[in-house]
Structures are given as structure tokens and as C-alpha cells.
C-alpha positions in Angstrom: 0.1 -0.2 -0.1 1.4 3.5 -1.0 -0.8 6.4 0.4 1.6 9.6 0.2 1.6 13.1 1.8 -1.0 13.4 4.6 -0.8 14.7 6.5 13.5 1.2 15.8 14.7 -1.6 17.2 17.8 -0.9 19.2 20.7 -0.8 16.7 24.1 -2.2 18.4 26.8 -0.3 17.7 30.4 -1.6 17.3 33.3 0.5 17.7 36.9 0.0 18.4 36.1 0.9 22.2 32.5 -0.8 22.8 31.7 -4.5 21.8 28.2 -5.1 22.1 27.1 -8.9 22.8 24.0 -10.7 23.2 24.9 -10.7 27.3 25.2 -6.8 27.0 22.0 -6.2 25.2 20.3 -8.6 27.3 21.4 -6.5 30.3 20.7 -3.4 28.8 17.5 -4.5 28.0 16.6 -5.4 31.6 17.8 -1.9 32.8 15.6 -0.2 30.3 12.7 -2.3 31.2 13.2 -1.3 34.9 13.9 2.5 34.0 10.4 2.3 31.8 8.7 0.9 34.8 9.9 3.6 36.9 9.1 6.5 34.6 12.6 7.5 33.5 11.4 8.0 29.9 10.0 11.2 30.9 13.9 12.5 30.3 15.0 13.2 26.6 17.5 10.6 26.4 14.9 8.4 27.8 12.7 9.3 25.1 15.4 8.5 22.8 16.1 5.0 23.9 12.3 4.1 23.9 12.0 5.4 20.3 14.9 3.0 19.1 12.6 0.1 20.4 10.5 -1.5 17.7 6.7 -1.5 18.6 5.7 -5.0 19.6 3.4 -6.6 16.9 0.1 -7.8 18.5 -3.0 -9.4 17.1 -5.4 -7.4 15.3 -8.3 -9.3 17.3 -11.6 -10.5 15.5 -13.2 -6.8 15.9 -11.5 -4.8 13.0 -14.6 -3.5 11.0 -14.8 -6.1 8.4 -15.4 -5.0 4.7 -17.4 -8.4 4.3 -20.4 -9.5 4.3 -21.3 -6.3 5.8 -19.4 -3.0 5.6 -18.7 -2.0 9.1 -16.0 0.9 8.4 -18.1 4.1 8.7 -18.4 6.2 5.5 -16.9 9.0 7.6 -13.4 7.3 8.7 -11.6 10.3 9.5 -9.4 11.1 12.5 -12.3 12.3 14.8 -14.0 9.4 16.2 -16.1 11.6 18.5 -18.7 12.8 15.8 -20.0 10.6 13.2 -20.8 12.0 9.7 -22.6 15.0 10.1 -23.9 14.3 13.4 -23.8 17.0 16.1 -24.0 14.6 19.0 -20.7 13.4 20.5 -19.9 9.9 21.3 -20.7 9.1 25.1 -17.4 9.0 27.4 -14.3 10.8 28.1 -12.7 12.6 25.1 -9.4 11.3 24.3 -6.5 12.8 22.3 -3.9 10.4 20.7 -1.0 11.7 18.6 2.6 10.7 17.8 4.5 9.7 14.8 5.4 6.9 12.8 9.1 6.2 12.6 11.0 3.7 10.9 13.6 1.3 12.6 16.2 4.0 12.4 14.0 6.5 13.8 13.3 8.5 10.3 9.6 9.8 10.3 7.6 7.9 7.5 5.7 9.8 5.0 2.6 8.1 3.4 2.0 5.6 6.4 -1.8 4.7 6.8 -2.5 4.7 10.5 -5.7 3.0 11.6 -7.2 2.9 15.0 -10.5 1.0 16.5 -11.6 0.0 19.9 -14.7 -0.5 22.2 -17.1 2.3 22.8 -17.9 3.7 26.2 -19.9 0.3 27.5 -17.6 -1.9 25.8 -19.2 -2.7 22.5 -17.3 -2.5 19.2 -18.9 -1.3 16.1 -17.9 -4.6 13.9 -20.5 -7.0 13.3 -20.8 -9.9 10.7 -24.7 -9.9 10.9 -25.4 -6.3 10.2 -23.7 -2.8 8.9 -23.2 -1.9 12.5 -23.4 -3.5 15.8 -26.6 -2.3 17.2 -25.5 -2.6 20.8 -22.8 0.0 20.0 -23.1 3.8 20.8 -24.6 5.1 17.6 -22.6 8.7 17.7 -19.4 6.6 17.9 -17.3 6.6 14.7 -15.6 3.5 16.3 -12.7 3.6 13.5 -10.5 6.1 12.2 -7.6 6.6 9.9 -5.0 9.1 9.3 -2.2 9.5 6.4 0.9 11.0 7.5 3.1 13.6 5.8 7.0 14.3 5.8 7.1 14.5 9.5 5.4 11.2 10.0 3.0 12.5 12.5 -0.6 11.4 13.1 -3.6 12.4 15.3 -6.7 11.0 16.5 -9.5 12.4 18.6 -11.5 9.6 20.4 -13.1 8.6 23.4 -11.5 6.6 26.6 -11.9 2.8 25.3 -14.7 0.9 27.3 -14.0 -2.3 28.9 -15.2 -5.9 28.1 -14.9 -9.1 29.6 -11.4 -10.8 29.3 -9.3 -7.5 28.4 -7.8 -4.4 30.1 -8.4 -1.0 28.4 -6.9 -0.8 25.3 -6.8 0.8 21.7 -6.0 -1.2 18.5 -3.7 0.4 15.9 -2.4 -0.8 12.6 0.3 0.8 10.3 0.8 0.1 6.7 3.7 1.4 5.1 4.0 2.9 1.6 4.1 0.0 -0.8 3.2 -2.8 1.7 0.2 -5.2 1.1 -0.6 -5.9 4.9 -1.1 -4.0 8.1 1.1 -4.3 11.0 -1.2 -4.2 14.1 -0.3 -3.6 17.5 -2.1 -2.2 20.8 -2.0 0.7 23.1 -2.5 0.4 27.0 -3.3 2.8 29.6 -0.8 3.2 32.4 -3.3 3.3 35.1 -5.8 0.7 36.8 -8.9 -0.4 35.1 -12.2 0.4 36.6 -15.7 -0.5 35.2 -18.6 2.4 35.1 -19.6 1.6 38.6 -15.8 2.3 39.9 -15.1 -1.2 40.5 -11.7 -2.6 39.9 -11.8 -4.3 36.7 -10.6 -8.1 36.7 -8.2 -7.5 34.0 -5.4 -5.4 34.5 -2.2 -4.7 32.5 -0.1 -7.2 34.5 -2.5 -9.9 33.8 -4.0 -9.2 30.6 -3.0 -12.1 28.0 -2.4 -10.2 25.2 0.0 -7.7 26.8 1.7 -10.2 28.9 2.6 -12.2 25.7 5.1 -9.5 24.8 8.1 -11.0 26.6 10.4 -8.0 26.1 10.2 -5.7 29.1 11.2 -2.6 27.2 8.7 -3.5 24.2 5.8 -4.4 26.5 6.6 -0.9 28.3 6.5 1.0 24.8 3.1 0.0 24.5 1.9 1.6 28.0 1.3 5.2 28.1 0.3 7.8 30.8 -2.7 9.7 29.9 -3.1 13.3 31.3 -5.3 16.2 31.2 -5.4 17.6 27.6 -3.9 21.2 27.6 -6.0 23.7 26.5 -9.3 21.6 26.6 -12.4 23.1 27.9 -13.6 20.4 29.8 -12.4 17.0 31.0 -10.3 15.3 28.3 -6.9 13.4 28.4 -4.3 12.9 25.8 -1.1 11.0 25.3 2.1 10.9 22.7 2.7 7.3 21.4 5.5 7.2 18.8 5.1 4.0 16.5 8.4 2.1 15.5 8.3 0.0 12.6 11.0 -2.9 12.4 11.7 -2.0 8.9 13.4 1.0 6.8 10.4 2.9 5.1 10.1 3.4 1.5 9.0 6.5 -0.1 5.4 6.6 -1.6 5.8 5.8 -5.2 3.3 6.1 -8.0 3.4 5.5 -11.8 4.6 8.4 -13.9 4.3 10.8 -10.8 7.6 12.4 -9.4 7.3 12.2 -5.8 4.6 9.5 -5.7 1.9 12.3 -4.8 -1.3 12.7 -6.3 -2.1 16.1 -5.1 -4.8 17.9 -7.6 -7.0 21.0 -7.8 -10.8 20.4 -7.4 -13.4 21.5 -10.2 -16.4 23.1 -8.9 -19.5 21.2 -10.8 -23.1 21.5 -10.6 -25.3 18.5 -9.6 -28.9 17.8 -10.1 -29.7 19.2 -6.6 -28.1 22.4 -7.7 -25.6 21.7 -5.0 -21.9 22.3 -5.8 -19.7 19.5 -6.1 -16.0 19.4 -6.6 -14.7 16.7 -9.4 -11.3 15.5 -8.7 -9.5 13.8 -11.9 -6.5 11.5 -11.4 -4.6 9.2 -13.8 -5.8 5.7 -12.5 -4.5 2.1 -13.1 -6.1 -1.3 -12.7 -6.0 -2.8 -9.4 -5.0 0.2 -7.5 -7.5 1.4 -4.6 -8.2 5.3 -4.4 -9.3 7.5 -1.1 -9.7 11.2 -1.2 -8.2 13.3 1.7 -9.0 17.0 2.2 -9.9 19.2 5.1 -8.5 18.4 8.7 -11.4 17.5 11.0 -9.3 18.2 14.1 -6.8 20.8 14.2 -4.6 21.9 11.3 -2.9 18.4 11.3 -3.0 16.3 7.8 -5.7 15.5 5.9 -9.0 13.7 6.9 -10.7 11.2 4.6 -13.6 12.1 2.5 -16.4 10.1 1.2 -17.1 10.6 -2.4 -19.6 9.6 -5.4 -18.3 8.3 -8.5 -20.6 10.5 -10.9 -21.5 14.2 -10.6 -25.2 13.5 -9.6 -24.4 10.1 -7.8 -25.0 9.4 -4.2 -22.0 10.1 -1.9 -21.6 6.4 -0.6 -18.0 5.4 -0.5 -14.7 6.3 0.9 -12.3 4.1 -1.6 -12.8 2.7 -4.8 -10.8 0.4 -7.1 -9.8 1.2 -10.5 -10.8 -1.6 -13.1 -9.0 0.1 -16.0 -6.4 2.6 -17.1 -7.4 6.0 -17.6 -8.9 9.2 -15.7 -10.9 8.7 -12.5 -13.3 11.1 -11.8 -14.4 11.5 -8.1 -17.0 13.9 -6.6 -17.1 15.4 -3.3 -19.5 17.5 -1.4 -16.7 19.5 0.5 -14.3 22.1 -1.0 -10.5 21.7 0.5 -9.6 24.7 2.5 -6.3 23.6 1.5 -6.8 24.5 -2.0 -6.1 20.9 -3.5 -6.9 17.7 -2.5 -4.6 14.7 -1.8 -5.6 11.2 -3.7 -4.2 8.4 -1.6 -3.9 5.2 -3.4 -3.2 1.3 -2.3 -0.9 -0.9 -4.6 -2.6 -3.7 -6.3 -3.2 -6.7 -3.8 -3.0 -4.5 -0.8 -5.4 -5.1 2.0 -8.5 -3.2 1.7 -10.3 -3.7 4.9 -10.3 -7.2 7.1 -6.9 -8.0 8.1 -5.4 -11.3 6.3 -2.6 -11.8 8.6 -3.2 -14.0 11.6 -1.1 -14.6 14.7 1.0 -11.1 14.1 2.3 -11.5 17.7 0.8 -12.3 20.9 -3.0 -13.2 21.1 -2.9 -14.2 17.6 -4.2 -17.3 15.8 -7.3 -18.9 15.6 -10.2 -17.4 13.6 -12.9 -14.7 13.5 -15.7 -15.5 15.9 -18.9 -16.2 13.7 -21.1 -13.4 15.3 -18.4 -10.6 15.9 -20.3 -8.7 18.6 -18.7 -7.8 21.8 -21.7 -9.7 23.4 -19.9 -13.0 22.3 -17.4 -12.6 24.6 -19.8 -12.8 27.5 -20.7 -16.4 26.0 -17.1 -17.3 26.8 -15.4 -16.9 23.5 -11.7 -16.1 23.7 -11.0 -12.3 24.5 -8.7 -10.3 22.0 
């Protein structure tokens, strides 16, 4: 998958004076793990050491919003999960801000990385369902899923709510990153550095120290890098929390690349056109190739960082009913959106042929992996004794 422009493990060093061996590395990991547990990473040097730790791969779980047999990914799949589509009623829960960067194994920011997050709502329900377009038990105002495309600084940002709890797991957010040119996302999870309590203030059975998925990360430094302190969001009018989490990939990043396009970016102006309802639309035309999947990004929905995904139609008078389309032939692809771009142009993200368009295909990517997707998909199935993810 290559999506341009929106928006490490510890590297042993051999010098004449210092020889790094497996024993010294093990000792260093142990010391860093102790420092992480003590909160030493609040220092600049601590952050640097942590940034060189590859983010552990964890199972994507069974609740990624599947595209089949129903498309559970909301039409509004931008980086603001608190408001859904054009609704004015926010999701129930504590507003939570998540920001950070995607870095490669050398600490270099990754441009064109697709970052996705999904998690349970305030009451512990995911939006994923295999029997309906959306889990009917989930908060109707909660998007449940969001995505972001990084720019040259590798930065991403989301606004969501504090993830709810459900049986068998501690509090967590699922995250996935697809690097430019890759076909399968890399999945991981983020955890709160605090005790988990249910909505009645009772201590939850599953905490970080006995969560099966988090506990499967054997390396203490990698495990500590998945746990973050959430503090009061600066400048927030009410009770909101925030954290910063850099995601470090285990490979060197490739620059976005698109046929016959210098720099690999499809940044194009929109042409104002009329529709049958006399409502202005903007036409976006790009050179398309068979098998490539295309998405439109424009105005940021939260803050000024990066682009937000926009739904679109395939004809000037057609219904705005999709947020991704796959080209069947080579030629000009025309996409129509209802919103002008305050940036003066639109970014058309693309996924290479064969790239994952929805449901993760990789299983067992780290602790908690393996096994199949439960047949029903709703969180309520966890209460019937199915394996938690």
C-alpha cells in the first residue's frame, strides 16, 4: 500500500572501544525495562532510547470493522471518532486525544503511512458485526474506527473517547500501520498506564499485569513502550485526556511511489461542478491504473494537522456512498466530493494492487494471534465464553 503525503529496534553499535554482545544487550534491555517501569522515559535521553525500540506486533483481534459480508467501516472514517458523519451529538465517554509519529527502524519519520485505530465504545461494544452494517448495541454517535495518512514529519493525530472495557481484556486501543508499498498492515495495541475500573467504579478483573495479550510481549522494553500515561489535555475546555505514542516500525520505510508521478503524490485541485440537486460538488480527476485503490483526503477535522478522509461519489449526480474505490482499467478516474478543500487541493491516497482493503488477512501477528474470527463478531459473544482479544 502506498498512500502519500498526509498529512527502531535498538541498533547495536560496534566501535573500537565498545563491543556489544548478546549478554550486554540482554543487560541493557533489563535495565531499560526497569527504567520504563520507574517512568524514567520522561527525560529526553529516555525518550530517545525508547524511540529505538520497535513497537511490538500484537493480534488485530476479531473486531476490526470488516468489509465483508457487511461494510462496518463508517463512511466517515476520518481522524475524529467523537463525531460520526455530520452528526452534532458527540459519542458518550471521556474525550481522548492520541498523537504521535510513525518512525522506521532507524528513527526516520515515515511519509505516507496509513494509520488506523479502532476500539470499544464507552460501554465496551465495538462497531464490528458480521450480521449487520453496524453492531446495534454500539453507541450510534461513536465512529468506532478512524484513519490518518502521515505527512513528511510522520505525525498522526486522533480524537476519540476513552476505550471501554469488556470481559477478558484490560483497557486498550487497537492500532495498525501500513507502510508505503506494503500490502498487509502491521497491528499493535496501546494500553493505559493506570488501573482499569468499570463504569460503577469497581476494579476490573483484567489489568495490564494479567492481560493475556499484553503479557505475551516478553521483552520488558517493548511491553513498556505499549503502555502510556494519559494526562489532562492542554487547553481543553472540559475534562479531556491526551497522550503521545510514537509507533516504531521494524523495517526501513520506502518513499511513496506512483507510476509516472514524481514524488509519488497525487495532489490535485478540485473543479467546482453542478449536480442535479443544484448543490455544488468538486470533481477530482487522477490518472488511474487497474487494481489500484483510491481514497480522497482534504480538510482536517480536528486541528490543522494533516488531511481527513472524505466520502465521494463516482458521478456528478451520484450518491456519496463510498470512501474507497478500485480502478478496473487504466485512464482518468473522476471522483466527486461535497466539500471544498481549505488547503486548495485534494490528496488522493492510493493502495497498490493486492493491498489489504479492509479485513486483515494476516493472523497470529504477535501475542494473542491465531485462531479465526468468531462467527458473530459482536462484543456480546465474549460474554458467552469466546476467547477475548
